[in-house]
C-alpha positions as CSV (number, residue, x, y, z in Angstrom):
1,M,24.3,119.2,188.5
2,A,27.6,118.3,187.1
3,H,29.6,116.9,190.0
4,A,31.1,113.5,190.8
5,D,29.2,113.3,194.1
6,V,25.8,113.8,192.5
7,V,24.0,111.7,190.0
8,G,20.6,113.0,188.8
9,G,20.4,115.4,191.7
10,V,21.2,112.9,194.4
11,P,24.4,112.0,196.2
12,S,26.3,109.3,194.3
13,E,27.1,105.8,195.5
14,Q,30.8,106.8,195.7
15,A,30.1,109.6,198.1
16,V,28.1,107.3,200.4
17,T,30.6,104.4,200.3
18,E,33.3,106.9,201.3
19,G,31.4,107.4,204.6
20,R,30.8,111.0,203.8
21,W,28.1,113.1,205.4
22,I,25.8,114.7,202.8
23,V,25.1,118.1,204.2
24,F,22.5,120.7,203.0
25,E,22.9,124.3,204.1
26,D,20.8,127.5,204.1
27,E,20.5,130.8,205.9
28,S,17.4,132.6,207.2
29,G,16.5,135.3,209.6
30,T,13.5,136.6,211.6
31,A,12.7,140.1,212.9
32,L,11.4,141.4,216.2
33,A,8.0,141.9,214.7
34,G,7.8,138.2,214.0
35,V,6.0,136.3,211.3
36,V,2.3,136.8,210.7
37,R,0.2,133.8,209.8
38,R,-3.5,133.3,209.4
39,T,-5.0,132.3,212.7
40,W,-8.3,131.7,214.5
41,G,-10.1,134.6,216.2
42,Q,-13.5,135.4,217.7
43,R,-16.0,136.2,215.0
44,G,-16.1,139.9,214.3
45,V,-13.0,140.6,216.4
46,T,-9.7,141.0,214.4
47,P,-6.7,139.5,216.3
48,V,-4.2,142.2,217.1
49,I,-0.4,141.7,217.7
50,K,1.0,144.5,219.9
51,L,4.5,145.6,218.8
52,N,7.1,147.3,221.0
53,G,7.9,149.9,218.4
54,A,11.5,148.7,218.0
55,R,12.7,148.3,214.4
56,G,15.7,146.7,212.8
57,G,16.2,144.0,215.3
58,R,16.9,140.7,213.6
59,E,18.1,137.2,214.5
60,N,20.1,135.5,211.7
61,M,20.5,131.7,211.4
62,V,22.5,129.3,209.4
63,A,21.6,125.6,209.4
64,F,23.2,122.4,208.2
65,V,21.1,119.2,207.9
66,A,23.5,116.2,207.6
67,Y,22.6,112.7,206.3
68,R,24.6,109.5,206.2
69,P,23.1,106.1,205.6
70,G,23.0,104.0,208.7
71,F,23.1,107.0,211.0
72,E,20.5,109.3,212.4
73,P,20.4,112.7,210.6
74,R,21.9,115.6,212.4
75,L,21.0,119.3,212.6
76,L,23.7,121.9,213.3
77,V,22.7,125.5,213.6
78,W,24.4,128.7,214.5
79,D,22.5,131.9,215.1
80,K,23.4,135.5,215.9
81,S,21.9,138.9,216.1
82,S,22.6,142.0,213.8
83,E,24.4,141.3,210.5
84,G,23.9,138.2,208.5
85,Y,26.4,135.5,207.6
86,T,29.0,136.7,205.0
87,K,31.8,135.2,203.0
88,E,34.2,135.9,205.9
89,R,32.2,133.6,208.2
90,F,31.8,130.5,206.1
91,P,35.3,129.1,206.4
92,L,35.0,129.1,210.2
93,L,31.4,127.7,210.1
94,L,32.5,124.9,207.7
95,T,35.5,124.1,209.8
96,M,33.3,123.8,212.9
97,L,30.9,121.6,210.9
98,H,33.7,119.2,210.0
99,A,34.9,119.1,213.6
100,R,31.3,118.2,214.8
101,L,30.7,115.5,212.2
102,G,34.2,114.0,212.3
103,R,34.0,112.7,208.7
104,P,34.4,114.0,205.1
105,V,31.6,116.2,204.0
106,T,29.8,116.8,200.7
107,L,28.2,120.2,201.1
108,V,25.1,121.0,199.0
109,W,24.1,124.7,198.9
110,D,22.7,127.4,196.7
111,N,24.3,130.1,194.7
112,Y,24.2,132.8,197.3
113,S,26.9,135.3,196.6
114,S,28.8,134.5,199.8
115,H,28.9,130.8,198.8
116,T,30.3,131.5,195.4
117,S,32.7,134.3,196.4
118,A,36.4,134.0,195.4
119,D,37.4,134.0,199.0
120,V,35.2,131.0,199.8
121,R,36.2,129.1,196.6
122,E,39.9,129.7,197.3
123,W,39.5,128.5,200.9
124,A,37.5,125.4,199.8
125,A,40.2,124.5,197.3
126,G,42.6,123.9,200.2
127,Q,40.1,121.6,202.0
128,K,39.7,118.9,199.3
129,S,40.8,116.2,201.7
130,W,37.5,116.5,203.5
131,L,35.2,118.9,201.7
132,R,33.4,118.7,198.3
133,I,30.9,121.3,197.3
134,V,27.8,120.8,195.1
135,R,25.8,123.8,194.0
136,L,22.0,123.5,193.7
137,P,20.5,124.6,190.4
138,P,19.4,128.3,190.5
139,Y,15.9,128.9,191.9
140,A,15.4,125.4,193.2
141,P,14.6,125.8,196.9
142,E,12.4,122.7,196.7
143,L,15.6,120.6,196.5
144,N,16.9,121.8,199.8
145,P,15.7,120.1,203.0
146,V,16.7,123.1,205.1
147,E,13.9,125.2,203.4
148,L,11.4,122.9,205.2
149,L,13.2,123.4,208.5
150,W,12.8,127.2,208.1
151,K,9.0,126.7,207.5
152,I,8.6,124.9,210.8
153,V,10.7,127.3,212.7
154,K,8.8,130.3,211.4
155,D,5.5,128.6,212.1
156,L,6.7,128.2,215.7
157,L,7.5,131.9,215.8
158,A,4.3,133.1,214.1
159,N,1.9,135.7,215.4
160,R,4.3,136.8,218.2
161,A,6.0,140.1,218.8
162,F,9.2,140.0,220.8
163,R,10.3,142.6,223.4
164,S,14.0,142.3,222.7
165,I,16.5,140.5,220.5
166,R,17.5,138.4,223.5
167,E,13.9,137.1,223.9
168,L,13.7,136.4,220.1
169,A,17.0,134.5,220.2
170,E,15.8,132.4,223.2
171,V,12.6,131.4,221.3
172,V,14.6,130.7,218.1
173,D,17.0,128.5,220.1
174,A,14.1,126.6,221.8
175,A,12.4,126.0,218.4
176,L,15.6,124.7,216.8
177,G,16.4,122.6,219.9
178,K,13.0,120.9,219.7
179,I,13.6,120.0,216.0
180,K,17.1,118.7,216.7
181,N,15.5,116.1,219.0
182,E,13.0,114.9,216.4
183,P,15.0,112.9,213.9
184,H,11.8,111.9,212.1
185,L,11.4,115.5,211.1
186,L,14.9,115.6,209.7
187,H,14.1,112.5,207.7
188,G,10.9,114.1,206.6
189,F,12.8,117.2,205.3
190,L,14.8,115.0,202.9
191,A,11.7,113.1,201.9
192,G,10.0,116.4,201.2
193,T,12.6,117.2,198.5
194,R,12.0,113.8,196.8
195,L,15.8,113.2,196.9
196,A,17.1,110.0,198.4
197,L,20.5,108.9,199.6
198,L,21.8,105.8,197.9
199,E,22.2,102.8,200.2
């Protein structure tokens, strides 16, 4: 990645000494039908998940996992029903992120079309006093700690069918809230990428 804040795929010493938060971002979603995982069952009896017949219901999530040497990592998540997060939403999301963290941000994200859109690039160009953007290489989810977050969230939602979007949203919020209060998990997500912040 050719960027002043990144050397060999990890945030540079300059980015850290500036007191920046290094923030990884990703989006995901889950449907009313839930996620099906292999599970235990009585021999000879296939486990059955009863669905309510509703289709199309979906909860969309965007997560930011923030790291800064000497500080506990932080997880910031927004979720909503219906449509996903589009280029029109990211300026507001990033402004809220900055307000929550209170420090300059180096944002690391993938090449999703809403991230690379002209609208987002033009907006970001006006935020250089606090925002720097690093793009992950194409097809490299293993470099993003947020991918490991989604794995845990979807494991917590597995093998369940939800009666309504509201019920799904409540369970998603509870799962994310549990992870927010487990900083060792957030450290583990970064360790799982084999990236490391420079001290």
